C-alpha positions, 0 to 999 in steps of 0.5 A, a space after each residue: 712454432 707460431 699457432 702451436 699450443 705449447 703452454 707452460 713458461 717461456 723456455 730459458 734455454 732459448 737464450 743459449 741459442 747464440 746464432 738464433 735469428 728468427 723466433 716466432 712463438 705467437 699464440 702458443 699458450 705461453 705464460 710467465 715472464 721473459 727469461 733474462 738471458 733472452 739477449 745477453 748483456 754486451 753480447 752481439 745478439 743475432 736475433 733479428 725477428 721476435 714475435 710472442 704475440 697472443 700469449 699470457 706473458 706477464 711482468 716487464 718486457 725490458 729484457 728485450 732492450 738488450 737485443 741489439 739487432 732487432 728488425 721486427 718486434 711483436 709483443 702485442 696481446 699479452 699482459 706485460 706491465 711497466 715501462 714500454 721497452 725501448 733501447 738505444 741499440 734499436 737503430 735497425 728496428 722497422 716494426 714494433 707492435 706492443 699493443 693490447 698490453 698494460 704498459 704505462 708511463 710516458 712514451 720512452 725518449 730512447 725510442 724517439 731518439 734511436 729508432 730512426 728506421 721505424 716504419 710501423 709503430 703500434 702501441 695502442 690499448 695500453 695505459 701510456 700517459 703524458 704528452 706525446 713529445 715533440 721528439 717523436 718527429 725524429 721517427 722520420 720513416 714512420 708509415 703507420 702510427 697507432 697511439 689509440 686507447 691510451 691516456 695521452 694528454 695535452 695538445 697534439 704535437 704538430 711533429 706527428 704530421 711532418 712524416 712524409 710517408 705516413 699512411 695511417 694515423 690513429 690517435 683515438 680514445 685518448 685525452 688530447 686537448 686543443 686545436 688541430 695544428 693547421 699548418 702542419 696538416 698540409 704536409 700529410 701527402 701520403 695519408 690514407 686513414 686518420 682517426 681523431 675520435 673520442 678526444 673530447 678536449 680537441 676543439 676548434 675547426 677542421 683545418 682547410 689544410 687537410 684538403 692537401 691530403 688527396 689520397 685519404 680514404 677515411 677521416 674519423 672525427 666523432 666524439 670531439 669538440 670540433 665545431 664550425 664556430 671555432 673553439 667551443 671547449 676551453 683547455 689548458 696547455 703547457 707553454 713549452 711541452 718539450 722544454 728542459 726547465 721543469 718549472 716552465 714545463 709546468 706553466 699552463 696557458 689557459 685558452 678560453 672558448 669563443 664568445 660566439 660558440 653558440 652562434 650560427 655558422 655562415 654557409 661557407 664555414 659550415 664545412 671545410 672549404 674543400 668539402 660539401 654535402 652530397 645528395 645522399 643521406 643515411 640514418 646515423 648509427 647512434 641513438 640520435 634517431 636522425 639521418 644526415 647527408 653524407 660529406 664528400 670532397 668538392 670537385 677540384 675547380 670548385 674546391 680551389 675557388 672555395 678555398 681561395 675565397 674568404 678569410 683565414 682560418 676558414 680559407 687558404 687564400 693564395 694557397 687554395 689554387 694549389 689544392 690537388 686534382 682529387 676527384 673522390 666520391 663520398 664512398 671513395 673518401 669518407 669524412 666521418 664528422 659529428 653533426 654538431 660540427 656543422 650544426 646539423 645542417 642537412 639532418 632530419 629526424 626519422 619517421 616517428 620523431 619530431 625536430 626540436 631545435 635549440 641553442 639559436 637553431 644550432 642543435 637538433 634533437 629528435 623527440 619521439 612523437 606521441 602515439 597519436 601523432 605517430 599513427 597519423 605519420 604512419 598512415 600518411 606514409 602508407 597511403 603515399 607508398 600505396 599511391 606510388 605502387 599504383 603509379 609504378 604498376 600503371 607504368 609497368 602495364 603500359 610499358 608491357 603493352 607497348 613492348 608486346 605490340 612492338 611498332 614497326 620502327 622498333 622491330 626494324 631497329 631490333 633487326 638492324 642491331 642484330 644484323 650489325 652484330 652478325 652471327 654468334 661467335 665465341 669469345 675465345 677458342 674452345 667456348 661453346 655458342 648456342 645457335 638456334 636454326 629455324 626452318 620454315 616451309 611455305 606451301 606452294 611457294 613457287 606457284 604462288 610467286 609465279 601467280 602473285 609476284 607482288 603480293 608474295 614479295 610483301 608476304 615474304 617481307 612480313 614472314 622474315 620480319 616475324 622471324 
């Protein structure tokens, strides 16, 4: 019944359908609350798949916790409130979408402890808060994890990165703090996409261990405090975020910024050792009025050499030799990083803007030029463009004349290629092929050949070349 406009409230009589296995009521215009008898308490519910996505359902969704045999659950894009539903009976659950609601509170303990087969978890765009607990690592089957646009805080637990089949990870638009867990990030072998953007408290360097993610297609790290100079933003973390002693759990440890935070990064530390600046540059899609070089992965041999040299945390030392044989261009593997991370190396201002460097040459600002300066810049650009067009036009004329006169060697080469290709033929039976037949007649050919045999041989050679 999905996509059928029903309106009204959720029919309570559905709870009486004891043998119901699949129920799809997505985008049907339903409002109100879920009926309390949707899954009977203590009964062996047969409901395996439930989707109420895209309605206007409100109130708590915890009545779903009584559904003991759910495999797929989608309550996304409604107006549910309260705690995110989770049940000790969800041991068969593989897909759970609860995004775009108003769920609040912490990530439920029961979800981490009992949904061991969960592969796809999307709880983005809610009001969930607190630390992401270490026990999330018990969801060992996860392939897609989306926690974006919530109010999660604290450090990013390293247990997120131990999922062997994790392909998509989105932690963007939260309040995470601290550094990225370097050691754990080397185990993201299956990762295709990761988004850490808009977590201003995340600081430190991009760990070189991310170089082991050979299949990754997009990594987004904008809107953070990551920097090649290390920890630039102080933060506080719990001594033990998952402990049982409430007093110890509330004990905070303060991590200060590096004393060298504003110093210029060494050339081999500007980017993670497995990355490089490409030869291409593009204007940025923000208000910075600058263009920056794209970031690409180094060739395998170059990456191994770069990551084996130097000292941690910027290198992998002996592990650098084990980097995968991954050859990705900037378009095949996109690393979207704020220019502030690499201190604006490879960035220039757009036309009409002047460079202004501050903080010991580590911060670039593009300042709009006065009208007079802009006119001079535009004039120079126009003159340069006209000169370029003139050169191209001259080259085009010379090339056209050259091709029209076609020297003898070029004509012979063209004929040789055509002879090798042979007569036109169809690619497959039934195709039509266009063939041109040219018939010529030399008046008095026989008589002229008898009278001037040598001259006619040369004349016929020229005739054939022309054809």
